[in-house]
C-alpha positions in Angstrom: 9.9 -17.1 -23.6 13.2 -15.1 -24.9 15.9 -14.9 -22.8 16.9 -12.0 -23.7 13.3 -10.8 -23.2 12.7 -11.9 -20.0 16.5 -10.4 -18.9 14.8 -6.6 -20.5 11.9 -7.3 -18.6 14.2 -7.8 -15.6 16.5 -4.9 -15.9 12.8 -2.6 -16.3 11.5 -3.8 -13.7 14.8 -3.1 -10.9 15.6 0.6 -12.4 11.8 1.1 -11.7 11.2 -0.5 -8.7 14.8 -0.2 -6.3 14.8 3.0 -5.9 11.1 3.5 -4.9 11.6 0.3 -2.7 14.8 2.4 -0.5 12.6 5.5 -0.6 10.1 3.8 0.8 11.9 2.2 2.9 13.6 4.5 4.5 10.9 6.6 5.1 8.8 4.1 6.8 11.7 3.7 9.2 12.2 7.5 9.7 8.9 7.8 11.2 8.4 4.3 13.0 11.6 6.4 14.7 9.9 8.9 15.3 6.9 7.3 16.9 9.2 4.6 18.9 10.8 8.0 20.4 8.2 9.2 21.6 6.2 8.1 24.5 3.1 10.7 24.1 2.6 9.0 20.4 2.3 5.5 23.1 -1.2 5.0 22.2 -4.5 3.3 20.4 -4.1 4.8 17.2 -0.5 5.1 16.9 -0.4 1.1 18.0 -2.8 1.2 14.0 -0.9 3.9 11.7 2.4 2.4 13.8 1.3 -1.1 12.0 0.7 0.6 8.8 3.6 1.7 8.5 5.0 -1.7 9.0 2.8 -3.4 6.8 3.9 -0.7 3.9 8.4 -0.8 4.9 7.2 -4.9 4.7 5.6 -4.1 1.4 8.9 -1.6 0.0 10.7 -4.9 1.1 8.1 -7.1 -1.8 8.0 -4.0 -4.1 11.1 -5.6 -6.6 9.4 -8.8 -5.9 5.4 -7.8 -6.9 6.2 -6.8 -10.5 7.8 -10.2 -11.4 4.9 -12.2 -10.6 4.0 -11.2 -14.1 7.2 -13.2 -15.7 7.6 -17.0 -15.8 10.3 -18.5 -14.5 11.5 -21.9 -14.1 10.7 -22.8 -10.3 9.6 -26.2 -8.5 6.3 -25.9 -6.6 7.0 -25.0 -3.1 9.0 -22.6 -3.9 6.5 -21.1 -6.6 4.1 -20.6 -4.2 6.0 -18.7 -1.9 7.2 -16.9 -5.0 3.1 -15.6 -5.3 1.6 -16.1 -2.2 4.2 -14.3 0.0 4.1 -10.8 -1.6 -0.1 -11.0 -2.3 0.1 -11.6 1.3 2.2 -8.3 2.3 0.0 -6.4 0.3 -3.1 -7.8 1.3 -2.3 -6.4 4.9 -0.5 -2.9 3.7 -4.3 -2.8 2.2 -6.2 -4.0 6.0 -4.0 -2.1 7.8 -4.8 0.8 5.5 -8.3 0.3 6.4 -8.1 0.2 9.5 -6.1 3.6 9.9 -8.8 5.3 8.2 -11.7 3.4 9.9 -10.3 4.0 13.0 -9.5 8.2 12.4 -13.3 8.6 10.4 -14.9 7.3 14.4 -13.0 9.8 16.1 -14.5 12.7 13.4 -17.7 11.2 13.6 -18.0 10.7 17.2 -14.6 11.8 18.2 -16.5 12.4 21.8 -17.7 8.7 21.8 -15.0 6.6 20.1 -13.1 5.7 22.6 -15.5 3.2 22.9 -15.7 1.9 20.2 -15.0 -1.6 19.8 -11.3 -0.8 17.6 -10.6 1.2 20.6 -11.5 -0.9 23.6 -10.8 -4.4 22.2 -7.6 -3.1 19.6 -5.2 -6.1 19.6 -8.6 -8.0 18.0 -8.4 -5.4 15.4 -4.8 -5.2 14.4 -5.2 -8.9 14.2 -7.4 -8.6 12.0 -5.6 -6.0 9.4 -3.3 -9.4 9.3 -4.7 -12.8 10.0 -7.2 -12.1 7.4 -5.1 -11.3 4.6 -2.3 -14.2 5.0 -4.7 -17.2 5.0 -6.8 -15.6 2.1 -3.1 -15.4 0.8 -2.1 -19.0 1.6 -5.5 -20.6 0.0 -3.4 -21.7 -3.5 -1.0 -23.3 -0.7 -3.5 -25.6 0.9 -4.8 -26.6 -2.7 -6.5 -23.9 -4.7 -4.3 -23.3 -7.1 -4.1 -25.0 -11.4 -0.1 -26.3 -10.8 -2.0 -29.9 -10.5 -3.9 -29.4 -13.3 -1.9 -27.4 -15.7 0.6 -29.9 -15.4 -1.3 -33.0 -16.2 -2.4 -31.0 -19.8 0.8 -30.1 -20.7 2.3 -33.5 -20.1 -0.8 -35.7 -21.8 0.4 -32.8 -24.6 4.0 -34.1 -24.7 2.8 -37.5 -24.6 0.5 -37.0 -27.9 3.8 -35.1 -29.8 6.1 -37.9 -28.7 8.8 -35.3 -27.2 11.6 -37.2 -25.4 12.4 -35.2 -22.2 9.2 -34.5 -20.8 9.3 -35.6 -16.8 6.1 -33.6 -15.1 6.3 -35.7 -11.6 7.8 -32.8 -9.5 7.1 -30.5 -10.8 11.0 -29.4 -11.1 11.5 -28.5 -14.5 7.7 -26.9 -14.9 7.7 -23.0 -16.1 6.6 -21.4 -12.4 3.5 -18.8 -13.6 0.7 -17.2 -11.9 -1.4 -19.3 -14.1 -0.2 -22.2 -12.0 -0.8 -20.7 -8.6 -3.9 -18.5 -8.9 -7.2 -19.2 -10.6 -9.4 -17.2 -12.2 -11.4 -17.4 -9.6 -8.9 -16.7 -6.9 -7.9 -13.1 -8.7 -11.6 -12.1 -9.7 -12.7 -12.8 -6.1 -9.5 -11.1 -3.8 -10.4 -8.1 -6.9 -14.0 -8.0 -6.3 -14.8 -9.0 -3.5 -11.5 -7.9 -1.2 -9.4 -4.5 -3.1 -12.0 -2.4 -4.3 -14.3 -2.9 -1.0 -11.5 -2.0 0.8 -10.5 1.2 -2.1 -14.0 1.7 -2.1 -14.6 2.0 1.7 -11.5 4.0 2.3 -12.9 6.9 -0.6 -16.3 6.4 1.5 -15.0 7.3 5.1 -13.0 10.1 3.3 -15.5 11.7 1.8 -17.8 11.7 4.5 -15.4 13.3 6.6 -14.5 15.9 4.0 -18.5 16.6 4.6 -18.5 17.0 8.2 -15.5 19.6 7.6 -17.5 20.8 6.3 -20.8 21.6 7.7 -18.8 22.4 11.0 -17.1 25.8 8.9 -20.4 26.8 7.8 -21.4 27.0 12.3 -18.0 28.4 12.2 -18.9 31.1 10.1 -22.2 31.5 11.1 -21.7 32.0 14.7 -19.5 34.0 13.5 -21.4 36.3 12.0 -23.8 36.1 15.0 -20.9 37.6 17.6 -18.7 39.0 15.5 -20.3 42.4 14.0 -17.0 44.0 12.7 -17.6 42.9 9.8 -14.2 43.3 8.1 -12.4 40.9 10.2 -15.5 38.3 9.9 -14.5 38.2 6.4 -10.9 37.7 6.6 -11.1 35.2 9.2 -13.7 33.5 6.9 -12.0 33.8 4.6 -8.7 31.7 6.0 -11.1 28.7 7.4 -12.3 28.6 3.4 -9.0 28.6 2.0 -7.9 26.5 4.1 -10.6 23.6 3.4 -9.7 24.3 0.2 -6.1 23.4 0.5 -7.6 20.3 2.2 -9.3 19.0 -0.7 -6.4 19.6 -3.3 -5.2 17.6 -0.5 -6.7 15.1 -0.6 -7.7 15.4 -4.5 -4.1 15.4 -5.5 -2.8 12.6 -3.6 -6.1 10.3 -5.1 -4.8 11.5 -8.3 -1.0 9.6 -7.5 -2.1 7.2 -4.8 -5.2 6.1 -6.0 -5.2 6.7 -9.9 -1.8 4.2 -10.9 -3.4 1.2 -8.9 -7.3 1.5 -11.2 -5.1 2.0 -13.7 -2.6 -1.2 -13.7 -5.5 -3.8 -11.7 -8.0 -2.5 -14.8 -5.3 -3.4 -17.3 -4.2 -6.3 -14.8 -8.1 -7.4 -15.3 -8.7 -7.0 -18.9 -5.3 -9.1 -19.6 -7.4 -12.1 -17.8 -10.9 -11.5 -19.1 -9.2 -11.3 -22.8 -6.6 -13.9 -22.5 -4.0 -12.0 -24.2 -0.9 -12.7 -22.0 0.6 -8.7 -21.4 2.4 -9.2 -18.3 5.4 -9.0 -20.9 4.8 -5.4 -22.4 6.8 -2.6 -20.7 3.5 -0.3 -20.5 1.8 -3.0 -17.8 5.7 -3.3 -16.2 6.0 0.5 -15.8 2.2 0.9 -14.4 2.1 -2.4 -11.8 5.6 -0.6 -11.1 4.4 2.9 -10.2 0.3 1.2 -9.6 2.3 -0.5 -6.5 4.8 1.8 -5.6 2.1 4.4 -5.8 -0.3 3.1 -3.2 2.4 2.3 -1.0 3.4 5.8 -0.7 0.2 6.9 1.1 0.7 5.7 4.5 4.2 8.6 3.9 2.0 11.4 2.8 -0.1 10.6 6.6 3.5 10.2 8.3 5.2 12.8 7.1 2.2 15.3 7.2 2.4 15.2 11.1 5.1 16.7 12.7 4.5 14.6 16.1 5.7 11.5 14.0 8.8 13.7 12.7 9.7 15.7 15.4 12.3 13.4 17.3 14.5 12.4 14.6 14.3 15.8 13.1 16.0 16.8 16.4 18.3 14.5 16.4 19.8 15.5 12.9 19.6 19.1 14.3 21.5 17.9 17.0 24.3 16.7 15.0 23.7 19.1 12.4 24.9 21.3 15.3 28.0 19.1 16.6 29.5 18.7 13.1 29.1 22.2 12.4 30.6 23.4 15.7 33.6 20.7 14.7 33.9 21.6 11.9 34.8 25.9 13.2 36.9 24.1 16.3 39.0 22.5 13.1 39.4 25.7 10.7 40.2 27.7 14.5 43.1 25.7 15.0 
């Protein structure tokens, strides 16, 4: 492992993740304060979204450390586990919270009159617990023994003894190289990708597609009712065009969000699985580092798009900023007059 190459990769990760992490943290704090300051938003749907924002905030804090999981470091066993387990837990909890938020909104649209009777609303603390506890339990499995630390260290020790290299010491693990291969077994990675991440993504895509289809059916029913009631063809045509335009904008926004936020992460996951199958250590390549930073970062932008698009979340902080701006202008005008 060349120290110069490792330093260049560290610098690349720093310049890519720190600005993006700063934006994610500040934007999440902005929306969190907006929800906390408005008592009308203290209800079950916003509790789920608040939990998602907290998970997204933690993901933004851990963002500079996630791409470093592909780099090799010299750490002892406990610090190596913490370095890999904690960021993985934060990302999985973010993904689970995102699924819960989409599921709650999906129920509200599919069954608007009875959504409050579903278990998600009746037992919302249990739903919040399900968004945090399973990711913690799964991410902690390497700490309970599902890791390759002992096996890989034993193989290295036998090789060192065979070649009679002096100073080979692996009893305590203090001089061992910490890498994801030692913490995460291949079966663990496959289970996470195909058993947790991919089903979560497919469920979100499926629920979003169903919501758009329901909106399309409602739009057609509204247009049919207008044609039956309103005989003024010109007014009906203009209003129908406005409804179709709003629906087209909604579909375009969802499609653009998918392209910008989901596609980079899908490409990053494909590169990770391909690297794992081929056995080639591509984690040192600049392309892999760039895709890991943009893939995780683009996923963390999704709650910000959902939050900033809702005026109720941003209205309290916007009022405070407007008041501060008026006070600042008034103070400057007084200074100029004096």
